Every structure is written in C-alpha cells, then in structure tokens.
DRENDREN-435066 format. One record per residue: x, y, z of N, C-alpha, C, O in turn; residue number from 1. Coordinates in nm, 2 decimals, padded with zeros to 4 digits, always signed. Layout:
N
n.xx / n.yy / n.zz / ca.xx / ca.yy / ca.zz / c.xx / c.yy / c.zz / o.xx / o.yy / o.zz / resi
X / Y / Z / X / Y / Z / X / Y / Z / X / Y / Z / NUM
...
***
This chain:
149
n.xx / n.yy / n.zz / ca.xx / ca.yy / ca.zz / c.xx / c.yy / c.zz / o.xx / o.yy / o.zz / resi
-00.21 / +00.41 / +01.19 / -00.18 / +00.31 / +01.09 / -00.13 / +00.19 / +01.16 / -00.09 / +00.19 / +01.28 / 1
-00.13 / +00.08 / +01.09 / -00.09 / -00.05 / +01.15 / +00.01 / -00.12 / +01.07 / +00.02 / -00.10 / +00.95 / 2
+00.09 / -00.20 / +01.13 / +00.20 / -00.27 / +01.07 / +00.17 / -00.42 / +01.07 / +00.05 / -00.46 / +01.06 / 3
+00.27 / -00.50 / +01.08 / +00.26 / -00.64 / +01.06 / +00.15 / -00.70 / +01.15 / +00.16 / -00.69 / +01.28 / 4
+00.05 / -00.76 / +01.09 / -00.06 / -00.82 / +01.16 / -00.12 / -00.74 / +01.27 / -00.15 / -00.79 / +01.38 / 5
-00.14 / -00.61 / +01.25 / -00.21 / -00.53 / +01.34 / -00.13 / -00.45 / +01.44 / -00.18 / -00.36 / +01.51 / 6
+00.01 / -00.46 / +01.44 / +00.09 / -00.38 / +01.52 / +00.10 / -00.24 / +01.47 / +00.08 / -00.22 / +01.35 / 7
+00.12 / -00.14 / +01.55 / +00.12 / +00.00 / +01.49 / +00.23 / +00.01 / +01.38 / +00.34 / -00.04 / +01.39 / 8
+00.19 / +00.07 / +01.27 / +00.27 / +00.09 / +01.16 / +00.34 / +00.22 / +01.17 / +00.28 / +00.33 / +01.17 / 9
+00.47 / +00.22 / +01.17 / +00.55 / +00.34 / +01.18 / +00.65 / +00.34 / +01.06 / +00.73 / +00.25 / +01.05 / 10
+00.64 / +00.45 / +00.98 / +00.73 / +00.46 / +00.87 / +00.86 / +00.51 / +00.93 / +00.87 / +00.63 / +00.98 / 11
+00.97 / +00.43 / +00.92 / +01.09 / +00.47 / +01.00 / +01.20 / +00.50 / +00.91 / +01.29 / +00.57 / +00.95 / 12
+01.21 / +00.46 / +00.78 / +01.32 / +00.48 / +00.70 / +01.29 / +00.51 / +00.56 / +01.18 / +00.48 / +00.51 / 13
+01.38 / +00.57 / +00.49 / +01.35 / +00.61 / +00.35 / +01.40 / +00.49 / +00.26 / +01.50 / +00.42 / +00.30 / 14
+01.34 / +00.48 / +00.15 / +01.38 / +00.38 / +00.05 / +01.50 / +00.44 / -00.02 / +01.49 / +00.53 / -00.10 / 15
+01.62 / +00.38 / +00.01 / +01.74 / +00.44 / -00.04 / +01.85 / +00.33 / -00.04 / +01.91 / +00.31 / +00.06 / 16
+01.87 / +00.26 / -00.15 / +01.96 / +00.15 / -00.15 / +02.11 / +00.20 / -00.16 / +02.20 / +00.12 / -00.15 / 17
+02.12 / +00.33 / -00.17 / +02.26 / +00.39 / -00.17 / +02.30 / +00.44 / -00.04 / +02.42 / +00.50 / -00.03 / 18
+02.22 / +00.43 / +00.07 / +02.26 / +00.48 / +00.20 / +02.39 / +00.41 / +00.25 / +02.41 / +00.29 / +00.21 / 19
+02.47 / +00.49 / +00.32 / +02.60 / +00.43 / +00.37 / +02.57 / +00.32 / +00.48 / +02.65 / +00.23 / +00.49 / 20
+02.46 / +00.34 / +00.55 / +02.43 / +00.25 / +00.66 / +02.34 / +00.13 / +00.61 / +02.29 / +00.05 / +00.69 / 21
+02.31 / +00.13 / +00.48 / +02.22 / +00.02 / +00.43 / +02.28 / -00.11 / +00.44 / +02.41 / -00.13 / +00.43 / 22
+02.20 / -00.22 / +00.47 / +02.26 / -00.35 / +00.48 / +02.31 / -00.40 / +00.35 / +02.28 / -00.34 / +00.25 / 23
+02.38 / -00.50 / +00.35 / +02.44 / -00.56 / +00.23 / +02.32 / -00.59 / +00.13 / +02.22 / -00.64 / +00.18 / 24
+02.35 / -00.56 / +00.01 / +02.24 / -00.58 / -00.09 / +02.19 / -00.73 / -00.09 / +02.27 / -00.82 / -00.08 / 25
+02.07 / -00.74 / -00.09 / +02.01 / -00.88 / -00.08 / +01.92 / -00.90 / -00.21 / +01.87 / -00.81 / -00.27 / 26
+01.91 / -01.03 / -00.24 / +01.82 / -01.06 / -00.35 / +01.68 / -01.09 / -00.31 / +01.59 / -01.12 / -00.39 / 27
+01.65 / -01.07 / -00.18 / +01.52 / -01.09 / -00.13 / +01.44 / -00.96 / -00.15 / +01.43 / -00.88 / -00.06 / 28
+01.40 / -00.94 / -00.27 / +01.33 / -00.82 / -00.31 / +01.20 / -00.79 / -00.22 / +01.17 / -00.68 / -00.19 / 29
+01.13 / -00.90 / -00.19 / +01.01 / -00.88 / -00.11 / +01.03 / -00.83 / +00.03 / +00.96 / -00.76 / +00.08 / 30
+01.14 / -00.88 / +00.09 / +01.17 / -00.84 / +00.23 / +01.21 / -00.69 / +00.22 / +01.18 / -00.61 / +00.31 / 31
+01.29 / -00.65 / +00.12 / +01.33 / -00.51 / +00.10 / +01.21 / -00.43 / +00.08 / +01.20 / -00.32 / +00.13 / 32
+01.12 / -00.48 / -00.01 / +00.99 / -00.40 / -00.04 / +00.92 / -00.38 / +00.09 / +00.87 / -00.27 / +00.12 / 33
+00.91 / -00.48 / +00.17 / +00.83 / -00.47 / +00.30 / +00.90 / -00.37 / +00.40 / +00.83 / -00.29 / +00.46 / 34
+01.03 / -00.38 / +00.40 / +01.11 / -00.29 / +00.50 / +01.12 / -00.15 / +00.45 / +01.12 / -00.05 / +00.53 / 35
+01.14 / -00.13 / +00.32 / +01.18 / +00.00 / +00.26 / +01.07 / +00.08 / +00.19 / +01.06 / +00.20 / +00.20 / 36
+00.98 / +00.00 / +00.13 / +00.88 / +00.07 / +00.04 / +00.74 / +00.07 / +00.11 / +00.67 / +00.17 / +00.10 / 37
+00.70 / -00.04 / +00.16 / +00.56 / -00.05 / +00.22 / +00.54 / +00.06 / +00.32 / +00.43 / +00.11 / +00.33 / 38
+00.63 / +00.09 / +00.41 / +00.61 / +00.20 / +00.51 / +00.59 / +00.33 / +00.44 / +00.51 / +00.41 / +00.49 / 39
+00.66 / +00.36 / +00.33 / +00.64 / +00.48 / +00.26 / +00.51 / +00.49 / +00.19 / +00.44 / +00.60 / +00.18 / 40
+00.46 / +00.37 / +00.14 / +00.33 / +00.37 / +00.07 / +00.22 / +00.40 / +00.18 / +00.13 / +00.47 / +00.16 / 41
+00.23 / +00.33 / +00.29 / +00.14 / +00.34 / +00.40 / +00.14 / +00.49 / +00.45 / +00.03 / +00.54 / +00.48 / 42
+00.25 / +00.55 / +00.46 / +00.26 / +00.69 / +00.50 / +00.19 / +00.78 / +00.40 / +00.12 / +00.87 / +00.44 / 43
+00.22 / +00.76 / +00.27 / +00.15 / +00.84 / +00.17 / +00.00 / +00.83 / +00.17 / -00.07 / +00.93 / +00.16 / 44
-00.05 / +00.71 / +00.19 / -00.19 / +00.68 / +00.19 / -00.25 / +00.74 / +00.32 / -00.35 / +00.81 / +00.32 / 45
-00.18 / +00.72 / +00.43 / -00.23 / +00.77 / +00.56 / -00.24 / +00.93 / +00.56 / -00.32 / +00.98 / +00.63 / 46
-00.15 / +01.00 / +00.49 / -00.16 / +01.14 / +00.48 / -00.28 / +01.19 / +00.41 / -00.34 / +01.29 / +00.44 / 47
-00.32 / +01.11 / +00.31 / -00.44 / +01.14 / +00.23 / -00.57 / +01.10 / +00.29 / -00.67 / +01.17 / +00.29 / 48
-00.57 / +00.98 / +00.36 / -00.69 / +00.92 / +00.41 / -00.67 / +00.90 / +00.56 / -00.64 / +00.79 / +00.61 / 49
-00.68 / +01.00 / +00.64 / -00.64 / +01.00 / +00.78 / -00.73 / +00.91 / +00.86 / -00.68 / +00.86 / +00.97 / 50
-00.85 / +00.88 / +00.82 / -00.93 / +00.79 / +00.91 / -00.92 / +00.64 / +00.87 / -00.99 / +00.56 / +00.93 / 51
-00.84 / +00.61 / +00.77 / -00.82 / +00.47 / +00.73 / -00.71 / +00.41 / +00.81 / -00.61 / +00.47 / +00.83 / 52
-00.74 / +00.29 / +00.86 / -00.63 / +00.21 / +00.92 / -00.56 / +00.13 / +00.82 / -00.62 / +00.07 / +00.73 / 53
-00.43 / +00.12 / +00.83 / -00.34 / +00.05 / +00.73 / -00.27 / -00.06 / +00.81 / -00.21 / -00.04 / +00.91 / 54
-00.27 / -00.18 / +00.74 / -00.21 / -00.30 / +00.80 / -00.12 / -00.36 / +00.69 / -00.17 / -00.40 / +00.59 / 55
+00.00 / -00.39 / +00.73 / +00.09 / -00.47 / +00.64 / +00.05 / -00.61 / +00.65 / +00.03 / -00.66 / +00.77 / 56
+00.03 / -00.68 / +00.54 / +00.00 / -00.82 / +00.54 / +00.11 / -00.90 / +00.49 / +00.18 / -00.86 / +00.39 / 57
+00.15 / -01.02 / +00.54 / +00.26 / -01.10 / +00.49 / +00.22 / -01.15 / +00.35 / +00.10 / -01.15 / +00.31 / 58
+00.32 / -01.19 / +00.28 / +00.29 / -01.25 / +00.15 / +00.20 / -01.37 / +00.16 / +00.20 / -01.44 / +00.26 / 59
+00.12 / -01.39 / +00.06 / +00.02 / -01.50 / +00.06 / +00.10 / -01.64 / +00.04 / +00.05 / -01.74 / +00.08 / 60
+00.21 / -01.63 / -00.03 / +00.29 / -01.75 / -00.06 / +00.43 / -01.71 / -00.07 / +00.46 / -01.59 / -00.09 / 61
+00.53 / -01.81 / -00.06 / +00.67 / -01.77 / -00.09 / +00.68 / -01.71 / -00.22 / +00.61 / -01.74 / -00.32 / 62
+00.78 / -01.62 / -00.23 / +00.81 / -01.55 / -00.36 / +00.70 / -01.46 / -00.41 / +00.68 / -01.44 / -00.53 / 63
+00.62 / -01.41 / -00.31 / +00.52 / -01.31 / -00.34 / +00.54 / -01.19 / -00.25 / +00.58 / -01.21 / -00.14 / 64
+00.51 / -01.07 / -00.30 / +00.53 / -00.95 / -00.22 / +00.42 / -00.94 / -00.11 / +00.31 / -00.99 / -00.12 / 65
+00.46 / -00.87 / +00.00 / +00.36 / -00.85 / +00.10 / +00.25 / -00.75 / +00.05 / +00.27 / -00.69 / -00.06 / 66
+00.14 / -00.74 / +00.12 / +00.03 / -00.65 / +00.07 / +00.00 / -00.55 / +00.18 / +00.05 / -00.55 / +00.29 / 67
-00.09 / -00.46 / +00.14 / -00.13 / -00.35 / +00.24 / -00.29 / -00.36 / +00.24 / -00.35 / -00.34 / +00.14 / 68
-00.34 / -00.37 / +00.36 / -00.48 / -00.37 / +00.38 / -00.53 / -00.24 / +00.44 / -00.47 / -00.18 / +00.53 / 69
-00.64 / -00.18 / +00.38 / -00.69 / -00.06 / +00.42 / -00.83 / -00.08 / +00.48 / -00.92 / -00.13 / +00.41 / 70
-00.85 / -00.05 / +00.61 / -00.98 / -00.07 / +00.67 / -01.04 / +00.06 / +00.73 / -00.96 / +00.15 / +00.77 / 71
-01.16 / +00.06 / +00.75 / -01.23 / +00.17 / +00.82 / -01.38 / +00.15 / +00.84 / -01.43 / +00.07 / +00.76 / 72
-01.44 / +00.21 / +00.93 / -01.58 / +00.20 / +00.95 / -01.64 / +00.33 / +01.01 / -01.60 / +00.37 / +01.12 / 73
-01.72 / +00.39 / +00.93 / -01.79 / +00.51 / +00.98 / -01.93 / +00.48 / +01.02 / -01.97 / +00.36 / +01.01 / 74
-02.00 / +00.58 / +01.06 / -02.14 / +00.56 / +01.10 / -02.22 / +00.50 / +00.98 / -02.21 / +00.55 / +00.87 / 75
-02.30 / +00.40 / +01.01 / -02.38 / +00.33 / +00.91 / -02.47 / +00.42 / +00.83 / -02.49 / +00.41 / +00.71 / 76
-02.53 / +00.52 / +00.90 / -02.62 / +00.61 / +00.83 / -02.55 / +00.71 / +00.73 / -02.62 / +00.77 / +00.65 / 77
-02.42 / +00.72 / +00.74 / -02.35 / +00.81 / +00.65 / -02.27 / +00.73 / +00.54 / -02.21 / +00.79 / +00.46 / 78
-02.28 / +00.60 / +00.54 / -02.21 / +00.52 / +00.44 / -02.28 / +00.54 / +00.30 / -02.40 / +00.55 / +00.29 / 79
-02.20 / +00.55 / +00.21 / -02.25 / +00.56 / +00.07 / -02.28 / +00.42 / +00.02 / -02.37 / +00.40 / -00.06 / 80
-02.20 / +00.32 / +00.07 / -02.22 / +00.18 / +00.03 / -02.25 / +00.09 / +00.15 / -02.24 / +00.14 / +00.26 / 81
-02.29 / -00.03 / +00.12 / -02.34 / -00.12 / +00.23 / -02.23 / -00.17 / +00.33 / -02.27 / -00.20 / +00.44 / 82
-02.11 / -00.18 / +00.28 / -02.01 / -00.25 / +00.37 / -01.90 / -00.15 / +00.42 / -01.87 / -00.05 / +00.35 / 83
-01.85 / -00.18 / +00.54 / -01.73 / -00.10 / +00.58 / -01.61 / -00.12 / +00.49 / -01.60 / -00.22 / +00.43 / 84
-01.52 / -00.02 / +00.49 / -01.40 / -00.03 / +00.41 / -01.31 / -00.14 / +00.45 / -01.28 / -00.16 / +00.56 / 85
-01.28 / -00.22 / +00.34 / -01.19 / -00.34 / +00.36 / -01.12 / -00.36 / +00.22 / -01.17 / -00.45 / +00.15 / 86
-01.02 / -00.29 / +00.19 / -00.95 / -00.30 / +00.06 / -00.81 / -00.35 / +00.08 / -00.74 / -00.30 / +00.17 / 87
-00.77 / -00.45 / +00.00 / -00.63 / -00.50 / +00.01 / -00.56 / -00.46 / -00.12 / -00.61 / -00.48 / -00.23 / 88
-00.44 / -00.40 / -00.11 / -00.36 / -00.36 / -00.23 / -00.25 / -00.47 / -00.24 / -00.18 / -00.50 / -00.14 / 89
-00.23 / -00.52 / -00.36 / -00.13 / -00.62 / -00.39 / -00.06 / -00.59 / -00.51 / -00.12 / -00.56 / -00.62 / 90
+00.08 / -00.58 / -00.50 / +00.16 / -00.54 / -00.61 / +00.21 / -00.66 / -00.69 / +00.23 / -00.77 / -00.63 / 91
+00.23 / -00.65 / -00.82 / +00.29 / -00.75 / -00.90 / +00.43 / -00.78 / -00.86 / +00.51 / -00.68 / -00.84 / 92
+00.47 / -00.90 / -00.85 / +00.60 / -00.94 / -00.80 / +00.72 / -00.89 / -00.89 / +00.82 / -00.85 / -00.84 / 93
+00.70 / -00.90 / -01.02 / +00.80 / -00.85 / -01.11 / +00.82 / -00.70 / -01.10 / +00.93 / -00.65 / -01.11 / 94
+00.71 / -00.63 / -01.08 / +00.72 / -00.48 / -01.06 / +00.79 / -00.45 / -00.93 / +00.87 / -00.35 / -00.93 / 95
+00.77 / -00.53 / -00.83 / +00.85 / -00.50 / -00.70 / +00.99 / -00.52 / -00.73 / +01.07 / -00.44 / -00.68 / 96
+01.03 / -00.63 / -00.80 / +01.17 / -00.65 / -00.83 / +01.23 / -00.54 / -00.91 / +01.35 / -00.50 / -00.89 / 97
+01.16 / -00.48 / -01.00 / +01.21 / -00.37 / -01.09 / +01.24 / -00.25 / -01.00 / +01.32 / -00.16 / -01.05 / 98
+01.17 / -00.23 / -00.89 / +01.20 / -00.12 / -00.80 / +01.35 / -00.11 / -00.76 / +01.40 / -00.01 / -00.73 / 99
+01.41 / -00.23 / -00.75 / +01.55 / -00.24 / -00.70 / +01.65 / -00.25 / -00.81 / +01.77 / -00.28 / -00.79 / 100
+01.61 / -00.22 / -00.94 / +01.70 / -00.21 / -01.05 / +01.72 / -00.06 / -01.08 / +01.67 / +00.03 / -01.01 / 101
+01.81 / -00.03 / -01.17 / +01.84 / +00.11 / -01.21 / +01.71 / +00.18 / -01.24 / +01.63 / +00.14 / -01.31 / 102
+01.70 / +00.30 / -01.18 / +01.59 / +00.39 / -01.20 / +01.47 / +00.36 / -01.11 / +01.37 / +00.43 / -01.12 / 103
+01.48 / +00.26 / -01.03 / +01.37 / +00.22 / -00.94 / +01.33 / +00.32 / -00.84 / +01.22 / +00.34 / -00.81 / 104
+01.43 / +00.39 / -00.79 / +01.40 / +00.49 / -00.69 / +01.32 / +00.61 / -00.75 / +01.23 / +00.66 / -00.68 / 105
+01.35 / +00.65 / -00.87 / +01.28 / +00.75 / -00.94 / +01.14 / +00.71 / -00.97 / +01.04 / +00.78 / -00.95 / 106
+01.12 / +00.58 / -01.01 / +00.99 / +00.53 / -01.04 / +00.90 / +00.53 / -00.91 / +00.79 / +00.56 / -00.91 / 107
+00.97 / +00.49 / -00.80 / +00.89 / +00.48 / -00.68 / +00.85 / +00.62 / -00.63 / +00.74 / +00.64 / -00.58 / 108
+00.94 / +00.71 / -00.64 / +00.91 / +00.85 / -00.60 / +00.79 / +00.90 / -00.68 / +00.70 / +00.97 / -00.63 / 109
+00.79 / +00.88 / -00.81 / +00.68 / +00.92 / -00.90 / +00.55 / +00.85 / -00.86 / +00.44 / +00.91 / -00.87 / 110
+00.56 / +00.72 / -00.82 / +00.44 / +00.65 / -00.78 / +00.38 / +00.71 / -00.65 / +00.26 / +00.73 / -00.64 / 111
+00.47 / +00.74 / -00.56 / +00.42 / +00.80 / -00.43 / +00.35 / +00.93 / -00.46 / +00.25 / +00.96 / -00.40 / 112
+00.41 / +01.01 / -00.55 / +00.35 / +01.14 / -00.58 / +00.21 / +01.12 / -00.65 / +00.12 / +01.21 / -00.64 / 113
+00.20 / +01.01 / -00.73 / +00.07 / +00.99 / -00.80 / -00.03 / +00.92 / -00.72 / -00.15 / +00.91 / -00.76 / 114
+00.00 / +00.87 / -00.60 / -00.09 / +00.79 / -00.52 / -00.23 / +00.87 / -00.49 / -00.33 / +00.80 / -00.50 / 115
-00.23 / +01.00 / -00.46 / -00.35 / +01.06 / -00.44 / -00.45 / +01.05 / -00.56 / -00.57 / +01.03 / -00.54 / 116
-00.40 / +01.07 / -00.67 / -00.48 / +01.05 / -00.79 / -00.53 / +00.91 / -00.82 / -00.64 / +00.88 / -00.86 / 117
-00.44 / +00.81 / -00.79 / -00.48 / +00.67 / -00.80 / -00.59 / +00.64 / -00.70 / -00.68 / +00.57 / -00.74 / 118
-00.58 / +00.68 / -00.58 / -00.68 / +00.66 / -00.48 / -00.82 / +00.71 / -00.53 / -00.92 / +00.64 / -00.51 / 119
-00.82 / +00.83 / -00.58 / -00.94 / +00.89 / -00.63 / -01.00 / +00.80 / -00.75 / -01.12 / +00.78 / -00.75 / 120
-00.91 / +00.76 / -00.84 / -00.95 / +00.69 / -00.96 / -01.00 / +00.55 / -00.93 / -01.08 / +00.50 / -01.00 / 121
-00.95 / +00.49 / -00.82 / -01.00 / +00.36 / -00.78 / -01.14 / +00.35 / -00.73 / -01.21 / +00.25 / -00.73 / 122
-01.19 / +00.46 / -00.68 / -01.32 / +00.46 / -00.61 / -01.44 / +00.42 / -00.69 / -01.50 / +00.32 / -00.66 / 123
-01.48 / +00.50 / -00.79 / -01.60 / +00.47 / -00.87 / -01.60 / +00.34 / -00.93 / -01.70 / +00.26 / -00.91 / 124
-01.50 / +00.30 / -01.01 / -01.51 / +00.17 / -01.08 / -01.52 / +00.05 / -00.99 / -01.56 / -00.06 / -01.02 / 125
-01.47 / +00.07 / -00.87 / -01.46 / -00.05 / -00.77 / -01.56 / -00.04 / -00.66 / -01.57 / -00.12 / -00.57 / 126
-01.65 / +00.06 / -00.66 / -01.75 / +00.07 / -00.56 / -01.69 / +00.10 / -00.42 / -01.73 / +00.04 / -00.32 / 127
-01.59 / +00.19 / -00.42 / -01.53 / +00.23 / -00.29 / -01.56 / +00.38 / -00.27 / -01.56 / +00.46 / -00.36 / 128
-01.58 / +00.41 / -00.14 / -01.59 / +00.55 / -00.10 / -01.51 / +00.58 / +00.02 / -01.55 / +00.55 / +00.13 / 129
-01.39 / +00.63 / +00.00 / -01.30 / +00.65 / +00.11 / -01.35 / +00.76 / +00.21 / -01.33 / +00.75 / +00.33 / 130
-01.43 / +00.85 / +00.16 / -01.49 / +00.96 / +00.24 / -01.58 / +00.90 / +00.35 / -01.58 / +00.95 / +00.47 / 131
-01.67 / +00.81 / +00.31 / -01.76 / +00.75 / +00.41 / -01.71 / +00.62 / +00.47 / -01.78 / +00.55 / +00.54 / 132
-01.59 / +00.58 / +00.43 / -01.53 / +00.45 / +00.48 / -01.62 / +00.33 / +00.44 / -01.65 / +00.25 / +00.53 / 133
-01.67 / +00.33 / +00.32 / -01.76 / +00.22 / +00.28 / -01.73 / +00.17 / +00.14 / -01.65 / +00.24 / +00.06 / 134
-01.78 / +00.06 / +00.11 / -01.76 / +00.00 / -00.02 / -01.88 / -00.09 / -00.06 / -01.95 / -00.14 / +00.03 / 135
-01.90 / -00.12 / -00.19 / -02.01 / -00.20 / -00.23 / -02.00 / -00.35 / -00.20 / -02.10 / -00.41 / -00.17 / 136
-01.88 / -00.41 / -00.20 / -01.86 / -00.55 / -00.17 / -01.80 / -00.57 / -00.03 / -01.74 / -00.47 / +00.02 / 137
-01.81 / -00.69 / +00.03 / -01.76 / -00.71 / +00.16 / -01.61 / -00.69 / +00.17 / -01.56 / -00.64 / +00.27 / 138
-01.53 / -00.73 / +00.07 / -01.39 / -00.72 / +00.06 / -01.35 / -00.69 / -00.08 / -01.40 / -00.75 / -00.17 / 139
-01.25 / -00.61 / -00.10 / -01.20 / -00.57 / -00.23 / -01.05 / -00.59 / -00.24 / -00.98 / -00.54 / -00.15 / 140
-01.01 / -00.66 / -00.34 / -00.87 / -00.68 / -00.37 / -00.83 / -00.60 / -00.50 / -00.89 / -00.62 / -00.60 / 141
-00.74 / -00.51 / -00.48 / -00.68 / -00.44 / -00.60 / -00.55 / -00.50 / -00.62 / -00.45 / -00.46 / -00.55 / 142
-00.54 / -00.59 / -00.72 / -00.41 / -00.67 / -00.74 / -00.34 / -00.63 / -00.86 / -00.39 / -00.56 / -00.95 / 143
-00.22 / -00.69 / -00.88 / -00.14 / -00.67 / -01.00 / -00.09 / -00.53 / -01.01 / -00.06 / -00.49 / -01.13 / 144
-00.08 / -00.46 / -00.90 / -00.04 / -00.32 / -00.91 / +00.10 / -00.30 / -00.96 / +00.19 / -00.38 / -00.93 / 145
+00.13 / -00.20 / -01.04 / +00.26 / -00.16 / -01.08 / +00.30 / -00.03 / -01.02 / +00.23 / +00.02 / -00.93 / 146
+00.41 / +00.02 / -01.06 / +00.46 / +00.15 / -01.00 / +00.47 / +00.26 / -01.10 / +00.55 / +00.35 / -01.09 / 147
+00.38 / +00.25 / -01.20 / +00.38 / +00.36 / -01.30 / +00.29 / +00.47 / -01.24 / +00.22 / +00.45 / -01.15 / 148
+00.31 / +00.59 / -01.30 / +00.23 / +00.70 / -01.25 / +00.17 / +00.78 / -01.36 / +00.10 / +00.88 / -01.33 / 149
***
C-alpha cells in the first residue's frame, strides 16, 4: 500500500477521538480524516484487494478532504477491460466533518464493515474489475462518497 504521494502507506493508529494520548481537538477535519481515517480505509481495502496499490492523495483544493487512489496492472491478456486499474475515491466534505460529531465513530466502523460490499457493487456499473486489475476508462473518479453502510 502507499501513502502520501507514493510513500509506503502504513496504518498506524485507530480512529479514536477519545484516546488519552490524542492531540487537542482540532477543527481541521480534513487533517484528522487523513491522519485517523484514511489509513483505516486503505487497510480495509488492502485486506480485500491485496494486489491493488493504495496511494493517499492530498486535497485538490483548500477545505477539501484528501482522496485515495487505487492502482494496479495485471497481464494484458487477462484483463477484462482495456485499461489498467486507476480509481480515485473522493469523500464529500460535509460527510467527513460529520465523522467527528457525535456518533461518528460508530458510523465509520459500519462503513469499514460495509466496504467489501461497496467494492463489489462499484464494479459493474463503473466498468471496473478488481480481479483482473482493469477498467473500461483510463481513469475513474468515484466522488461524493458518504459513510453510510
């Protein structure tokens, strides 16, 4: 898995705003999302899709959450679709902020548990095949994501 701009991605901490060693509460929801949630999302996806490389991407603009890019390339003769895997996941900013409100941790835990089903459901309508690491379009953005399950 990969982290910021291609560095190895290591999930190091749990999303827990109640930890005794947690830093002072900040209103920078997107920095918290990047530090506390994105590693857990990458870890959950990485457990399901072991051959996919995961890269944290910085926010496209100020006051936007960071994104997660999923890439992979298998043998061309085994591809279901014409292009190698290149999918970017982008979450809705207000949904990210809601994670840090009351009940956010439970919502996030439910989202992580639902991710395997979400990954399967995204494939057909978007022309993605995680098994062959291929997709119909050169790049795919799955944006406006929420944390419902």
